[in-house]
C-alpha positions as CSV (number, residue, x, y, z in Angstrom):
1,M,0.0,0.0,0.0
2,H,1.3,3.4,-0.9
3,L,1.6,5.9,1.9
4,S,-0.8,8.4,0.4
5,N,-3.5,5.7,0.1
6,H,-3.5,4.6,3.7
7,P,-6.9,5.5,5.2
8,S,-5.4,6.8,8.5
9,I,-2.8,9.0,6.8
10,Q,-4.5,10.5,3.8
11,L,-5.8,13.6,5.4
12,S,-3.1,14.1,8.0
13,I,0.0,14.2,6.0
14,H,1.7,17.6,6.0
15,P,2.0,19.3,2.5
16,T,5.7,19.5,2.7
17,I,6.1,15.8,2.7
18,L,4.9,15.7,-0.8
19,S,7.3,18.4,-1.9
20,A,8.6,17.5,-5.4
21,A,11.7,19.6,-4.7
22,N,12.8,17.7,-1.6
23,P,14.8,14.6,-2.3
24,A,14.8,13.7,1.4
25,T,11.1,13.2,1.2
26,N,11.3,10.0,-0.7
27,F,13.5,8.5,2.1
28,Q,11.0,9.9,4.7
29,I,8.0,8.4,3.0
30,L,9.9,5.1,2.7
31,I,10.4,5.1,6.5
32,I,6.7,5.6,7.2
33,E,5.6,3.1,4.6
34,E,7.9,0.4,6.0
35,S,6.7,1.3,9.5
36,L,3.1,0.8,8.5
37,K,3.9,-2.7,7.0
38,Y,5.4,-3.7,10.3
39,F,2.7,-2.1,12.5
40,D,-0.1,-3.9,10.6
41,K,1.4,-7.3,11.5
42,K,-0.3,-7.4,14.9
43,N,0.6,-10.9,15.8
44,E,4.3,-10.6,15.3
45,D,7.0,-9.4,17.7
46,L,8.7,-6.6,15.8
47,I,11.4,-5.5,18.2
48,E,12.7,-7.0,21.4
49,D,13.4,-4.0,23.6
50,T,16.3,-4.2,26.0
51,I,15.4,-1.3,28.1
52,H,15.1,-2.2,31.8
53,P,11.4,-2.7,32.7
54,T,9.9,-0.2,35.1
55,C,6.5,-1.9,35.5
56,H,5.6,-5.5,36.1
57,N,1.9,-5.2,35.7
58,E,0.2,-6.8,32.8
59,S,-1.1,-3.9,30.8
60,R,-1.7,-2.7,27.3
61,L,-1.9,0.7,25.7
62,V,-5.0,-0.2,23.7
63,G,-7.5,-3.0,24.3
64,G,-6.4,-4.1,27.8
65,S,-8.1,-3.7,31.2
66,R,-5.3,-1.8,32.8
67,T,-2.6,0.7,31.6
68,C,0.8,1.1,33.1
69,L,0.8,4.9,32.9
70,A,4.1,5.5,34.6
71,S,5.9,3.1,32.3
72,Y,4.2,4.5,29.3
73,L,5.2,8.1,30.0
74,L,8.8,7.0,30.6
75,C,8.8,5.1,27.4
76,I,7.5,8.1,25.5
77,A,10.1,10.4,27.2
78,F,12.9,8.0,26.3
79,N,11.6,7.6,22.8
80,Y,11.7,11.3,22.2
81,F,15.1,11.5,23.7
82,L,16.3,9.0,21.2
83,F,14.4,10.9,18.5
84,L,16.1,14.2,19.4
85,V,19.6,12.5,19.4
86,F,18.8,11.0,16.0
87,F,17.6,14.3,14.6
88,F,20.7,16.0,15.9
89,L,22.9,13.6,14.1
90,I,20.9,13.8,10.9
91,F,21.0,17.6,11.1
92,L,24.8,17.5,11.4
93,F,25.2,15.2,8.4
94,F,22.5,16.4,6.1
95,G,21.7,20.0,7.2
96,T,18.1,21.2,7.4
97,N,16.9,19.1,4.4
98,F,15.8,16.1,6.5
99,K,12.4,16.1,8.2
100,P,12.4,13.7,11.1
101,V,9.8,10.9,11.2
102,P,9.7,9.0,14.5
103,I,8.6,5.5,14.1
104,L,9.2,4.1,17.5
105,T,6.5,4.0,20.2
106,R,6.5,1.5,23.0
107,S,4.0,-0.2,25.3
108,C,4.6,-2.0,28.5
109,S,3.4,-5.6,29.0
110,N,4.6,-8.2,31.5
111,G,7.6,-6.2,32.3
112,K,8.7,-5.9,28.7
113,L,8.3,-3.1,26.2
114,N,7.2,-4.2,22.8
115,F,5.1,-3.3,19.8
116,K,2.7,-6.2,19.3
117,N,0.0,-4.8,21.6
118,L,-0.2,-1.4,20.0
119,N,-3.0,-0.5,17.7
120,S,-1.6,0.5,14.3
121,N,-4.0,3.5,14.0
122,V,-2.4,5.0,17.2
123,L,1.0,4.5,15.8
124,I,0.1,6.1,12.5
125,F,-1.5,9.0,14.3
126,L,1.6,9.6,16.4
127,T,3.9,9.2,13.4
128,I,2.0,11.8,11.3
129,F,1.5,14.1,14.3
130,I,5.2,14.3,15.1
131,N,6.0,14.6,11.4
132,N,3.6,17.5,11.0
133,F,4.8,19.2,14.2
134,F,8.5,18.9,13.7
135,G,8.3,19.2,9.9
136,K,6.5,22.5,10.2
137,Y,8.6,24.1,13.0
138,L,12.0,22.6,12.4
139,M,12.2,22.1,8.6
140,N,9.7,24.4,6.8
141,E,10.5,27.6,8.6
142,I,14.2,27.4,7.8
143,L,14.1,26.5,4.1
144,T,16.5,29.1,2.8
145,V,17.0,30.5,-0.7
146,L,20.3,28.5,-1.0
147,K,18.8,25.2,0.1
148,A,15.7,25.7,-2.1
149,V,17.8,26.3,-5.1
150,E,20.1,23.4,-4.5
151,L,17.3,20.9,-3.9
152,S,15.3,22.2,-6.9
153,A,18.4,22.1,-9.2
154,E,18.9,18.5,-8.2
155,Y,15.2,17.7,-8.8
156,L,15.2,19.3,-12.3
157,K,18.4,17.6,-13.3
158,K,16.9,14.2,-12.4
159,K,13.9,15.1,-14.6
160,G,16.2,15.7,-17.5
161,I,16.0,19.5,-17.7
162,D,19.1,21.1,-19.2
163,E,20.8,23.9,-17.2
164,A,18.9,22.8,-14.1
165,R,20.6,25.2,-11.7
166,P,19.9,28.4,-13.8
167,N,16.3,27.2,-14.3
168,A,15.9,26.8,-10.5
169,E,17.4,30.2,-9.8
170,L,15.4,32.0,-12.4
171,L,12.1,30.4,-11.2
172,L,12.8,31.5,-7.7
173,A,14.0,34.9,-8.7
174,N,10.8,35.5,-10.5
175,I,8.8,34.5,-7.4
176,L,10.9,36.7,-5.1
177,N,10.6,39.6,-7.7
178,C,14.4,40.0,-8.0
179,K,17.1,39.5,-10.5
180,R,18.9,36.1,-10.6
181,L,22.2,37.6,-9.3
182,D,20.3,39.1,-6.3
183,L,19.7,35.6,-5.0
184,Y,23.4,35.4,-4.2
185,L,23.0,38.3,-1.8
186,Q,20.2,36.6,0.1
187,F,21.1,33.0,0.3
188,D,20.2,32.8,4.0
189,R,16.8,34.3,3.5
190,P,14.0,31.9,4.5
191,L,11.1,31.2,2.2
192,N,7.6,31.7,3.5
193,E,4.8,29.2,2.9
194,K,3.3,31.1,0.0
195,E,6.6,31.3,-1.8
196,K,7.3,27.7,-1.3
197,Q,3.9,26.6,-2.6
198,I,4.3,28.7,-5.7
199,Y,7.9,27.5,-6.2
200,R,6.7,23.8,-6.0
201,E,4.0,24.5,-8.6
202,H,6.5,26.2,-10.9
203,L,9.0,23.4,-10.5
204,S,6.4,20.8,-11.3
205,R,5.5,22.6,-14.5
206,R,9.1,22.9,-15.6
207,A,9.8,19.3,-14.8
208,N,6.9,18.4,-17.2
209,G,8.7,20.3,-20.0
210,E,6.9,23.6,-20.0
211,P,9.3,26.3,-21.0
212,L,10.7,28.4,-18.2
213,Q,9.7,31.7,-20.0
214,Y,6.0,30.6,-20.1
215,I,6.1,29.8,-16.4
216,T,7.6,33.2,-15.4
217,G,5.7,35.0,-18.1
218,E,8.6,37.0,-19.3
219,V,12.0,37.0,-21.1
220,E,15.0,39.2,-21.4
221,F,15.7,40.2,-25.0
222,Y,18.4,42.7,-26.1
223,G,18.3,44.5,-22.8
224,L,14.5,44.6,-22.7
225,T,11.9,42.7,-20.6
226,L,9.1,41.3,-22.7
227,K,6.0,39.4,-21.7
228,V,5.5,36.0,-23.3
229,N,2.7,33.4,-23.3
230,P,1.8,30.3,-25.3
231,S,0.4,32.5,-28.2
232,V,3.9,33.7,-29.1
233,L,7.2,32.1,-29.9
234,I,9.8,32.6,-27.1
235,P,12.5,35.0,-28.3
236,R,15.9,33.4,-28.7
237,P,19.5,34.7,-28.3
238,E,20.1,34.0,-32.0
239,T,17.5,36.6,-32.9
240,E,19.5,39.2,-30.9
241,L,22.2,38.8,-33.5
242,L,19.7,39.7,-36.2
243,V,18.7,42.8,-34.3
244,E,22.3,43.7,-33.6
245,K,23.2,43.4,-37.3
246,I,20.4,45.7,-38.4
247,I,21.3,48.3,-35.8
248,K,25.0,48.2,-36.6
249,E,24.4,48.7,-40.4
250,N,21.7,51.4,-40.1
251,K,22.4,53.4,-37.0
252,E,23.8,56.4,-39.0
253,R,20.7,56.8,-41.1
254,E,18.5,59.8,-40.4
255,T,15.3,58.2,-41.7
256,L,14.5,54.5,-41.9
257,K,11.3,52.6,-42.6
258,I,11.2,49.0,-41.4
259,L,8.7,46.2,-42.0
260,D,8.7,43.4,-39.5
261,V,6.9,40.3,-40.9
262,G,5.7,37.8,-38.3
263,T,6.3,39.9,-35.3
264,G,5.1,37.5,-32.6
265,S,5.9,39.0,-29.2
266,G,7.2,42.2,-31.0
267,N,10.7,41.5,-29.8
268,I,12.5,42.5,-33.1
269,A,10.4,45.6,-33.7
270,I,10.6,46.9,-30.1
271,A,14.3,46.3,-29.8
272,L,15.0,48.0,-33.1
273,K,12.9,51.0,-32.1
274,A,14.6,51.3,-28.7
275,N,18.0,51.5,-30.5
276,L,17.0,53.3,-33.7
277,P,14.8,56.1,-32.5
278,N,14.6,57.7,-36.0
279,A,13.1,54.5,-37.5
280,E,9.5,54.1,-38.4
281,I,8.5,50.5,-37.8
282,F,5.4,48.6,-39.0
283,S,4.9,45.1,-37.8
284,I,2.4,42.4,-38.9
285,D,1.4,39.0,-37.8
286,I,-1.5,36.6,-38.7
287,S,-2.2,35.9,-35.0
288,E,-4.5,38.4,-33.2
289,K,-3.3,37.1,-29.9
290,A,0.3,37.7,-30.9
291,I,-0.5,41.3,-31.9
292,E,-2.1,41.9,-28.5
293,T,1.0,40.6,-26.8
294,A,3.3,42.7,-29.0
295,K,1.3,45.8,-28.2
296,A,1.4,45.1,-24.5
297,N,5.2,44.7,-24.8
298,A,5.6,48.0,-26.6
299,E,3.6,49.7,-23.9
300,L,5.6,47.9,-21.2
301,N,8.8,49.4,-22.7
302,G,7.4,52.9,-23.3
303,L,7.1,52.5,-27.1
304,A,3.3,52.1,-27.5
305,E,3.1,55.2,-29.7
306,D,6.2,54.4,-31.7
307,V,5.6,51.0,-33.2
308,T,2.6,50.1,-35.3
309,F,1.2,46.5,-35.0
310,E,-1.4,45.1,-37.3
311,T,-3.0,41.7,-37.8
312,A,-2.2,40.8,-41.4
313,D,-1.2,37.9,-43.7
314,I,1.8,38.3,-45.9
315,F,0.2,35.8,-48.3
316,D,-2.8,38.1,-48.8
317,E,-2.4,40.1,-52.0
318,S,-4.5,43.0,-50.7
319,V,-2.1,43.3,-47.7
320,V,1.0,43.3,-49.9
321,A,-0.6,46.0,-52.1
322,E,-0.7,48.4,-49.1
323,L,2.9,47.8,-48.1
324,H,5.3,50.0,-49.9
325,G,8.1,52.5,-49.4
326,F,10.1,50.5,-46.9
327,D,13.9,50.5,-46.6
328,I,14.2,47.2,-44.7
329,I,12.2,44.0,-44.4
330,V,13.1,41.9,-41.4
331,S,11.6,38.5,-40.6
332,N,12.1,35.5,-38.4
333,P,9.4,33.3,-40.0
334,P,8.4,29.8,-39.2
335,Y,11.3,27.8,-40.8
336,V,11.0,24.3,-39.3
337,S,9.8,21.9,-41.9
338,K,6.9,19.6,-41.3
339,E,9.2,16.6,-41.3
340,E,11.7,18.2,-38.8
341,M,8.8,19.2,-36.5
342,E,8.5,15.7,-35.2
343,D,12.0,15.7,-33.9
344,V,12.1,19.1,-32.2
345,Q,12.5,19.5,-28.4
346,K,9.5,18.7,-26.2
347,E,9.4,22.3,-25.0
348,I,8.9,23.5,-28.5
349,K,6.6,20.8,-29.9
350,D,4.2,20.6,-26.9
351,Y,4.1,24.2,-25.8
352,E,5.1,26.8,-28.3
353,P,2.5,27.8,-31.0
354,R,2.9,25.4,-34.0
355,E,2.1,28.1,-36.5
356,A,5.1,30.2,-35.3
357,V,7.5,27.2,-35.5
358,T,6.7,25.4,-38.7
359,D,5.3,26.3,-42.1
360,S,3.9,22.8,-42.3
361,A,5.8,22.4,-45.6
362,N,9.5,22.3,-46.5
363,G,10.6,25.1,-44.2
364,L,11.1,27.6,-47.1
365,K,7.5,28.7,-47.7
366,F,7.8,32.1,-46.0
367,F,11.2,32.8,-47.5
368,N,9.9,32.3,-51.0
369,R,6.8,34.4,-50.4
370,I,8.6,37.4,-48.7
371,S,11.4,37.4,-51.3
372,S,9.0,37.3,-54.2
373,V,6.9,40.3,-53.0
374,A,9.9,42.3,-51.7
375,K,10.3,44.3,-54.9
376,M,6.8,45.7,-54.4
377,I,7.5,46.6,-50.8
378,L,11.1,47.9,-50.7
379,N,12.6,51.1,-52.0
380,E,15.5,51.0,-54.4
381,N,18.6,49.6,-52.6
382,G,16.3,48.3,-49.9
383,K,17.5,45.4,-47.8
384,I,16.1,42.2,-46.5
385,Y,17.2,40.4,-43.3
386,F,16.2,36.8,-42.5
387,E,16.8,34.5,-39.6
388,V,17.0,31.0,-41.0
389,G,17.1,27.4,-39.7
390,K,20.0,25.1,-39.6
391,G,21.0,24.0,-43.1
392,E,18.8,26.6,-44.8
393,S,21.2,29.5,-45.4
394,E,22.3,28.3,-48.9
395,K,18.8,27.6,-50.0
396,V,17.6,31.0,-48.8
397,S,20.5,32.7,-50.4
398,A,19.6,31.0,-53.7
399,I,16.0,32.2,-53.3
400,L,17.2,35.8,-52.9
401,N,19.5,35.5,-55.8
402,E,16.7,34.3,-58.0
403,E,14.6,37.3,-57.0
404,G,17.3,39.7,-58.1
405,F,19.0,40.5,-54.7
406,K,22.7,41.3,-54.6
407,N,25.4,41.5,-52.0
408,I,24.0,38.4,-50.3
409,E,25.7,37.7,-47.0
410,T,25.3,35.2,-44.2
411,Q,26.3,35.4,-40.5
412,K,26.8,32.5,-38.1
413,D,25.3,32.3,-34.6
414,F,26.9,31.4,-31.3
415,S,27.1,27.8,-32.3
416,G,28.7,28.4,-35.7
417,I,25.5,27.8,-37.6
418,P,24.8,30.2,-40.5
419,R,21.7,31.9,-39.0
420,I,21.3,35.3,-40.7
421,V,20.9,35.9,-44.4
422,E,21.0,39.4,-45.8
423,G,20.4,40.7,-49.3
424,E,20.1,44.1,-51.1
425,L,18.0,45.1,-54.1
């Protein structure tokens, strides 16, 4: 029988014993479960006690006609003395991570102390009562930032989460409303019950594969804080290289008109406007929810009046007809092919919006479309900047060449993968 299914224990167990972030809990639960197995064997001598008897009266704690009160109290006192010694030793070796669970309770019968006359329900009650009491006042109240991070990192690592320690720190920093580095200045700070409860919930979600950024609801991008949710793709560091390239090549221009195709969270448009104040930026996306998120991010960063966001489809001819006079087209379109989509990470496949990840075709659908209509959108000598997928740079470069673009260049990302393709009319 599993611990949580035991009828006498189901409603009594303290919430912290089920903490997913506490590796000591499994050992603790094992102690109780093994105890219950022994206690339910009422006709078997479990332990032969060697303590000198203090009472020679035939008595039983439960079910007998007489009770040896003096011996019982002495047994309890001695048991708690052993418990405190045991806890002290555990504390020395394991720190505050171990919640004590006393499993020894004695009765007096015929001058001997034993288990067989004790009712298992009483033992279960005592076990859980002591666990709740000491777990709450000795363990829960002193769960520090450092201990929480260490336990959580270990838990996430066992669940197969990459960069487990940074994930644990960022989740906790979000709950404490501070920066990740600020955690190092308050490692001794104890967490309160509300903080621990939220942290457990967030850890559980992350262990199941939900992206960190969706749990915290925000992401840092090019020095800006942006809100993200499952309606938008999570901005990646590689896209910062795209933004950086555009800023570097156009920062001296007095006037600049930029079209951002497939804006998502608005990260590219907002970052460009924050660093190119003279630029006029128009952003489109087929998703209304994505446009709502982008507008919220522009407002969050004080640029609500400086960037235009519209729901529009680049495959719609009437939309293209209204787009003209731009100096730059920038796009980080869905470039994962339908075939590759089956092999992407769980975080992407199960949580990020599919329409923002894959074109449900060969991965080149958007590059072909945007390149083919670029002549109607761009001014003379206008430029186009694409973020492309692994192995796509040569294909996209060929597409631009076929559409009459010149000075085609590629730039590698942090992993050495050609990630940015640029062309000029």
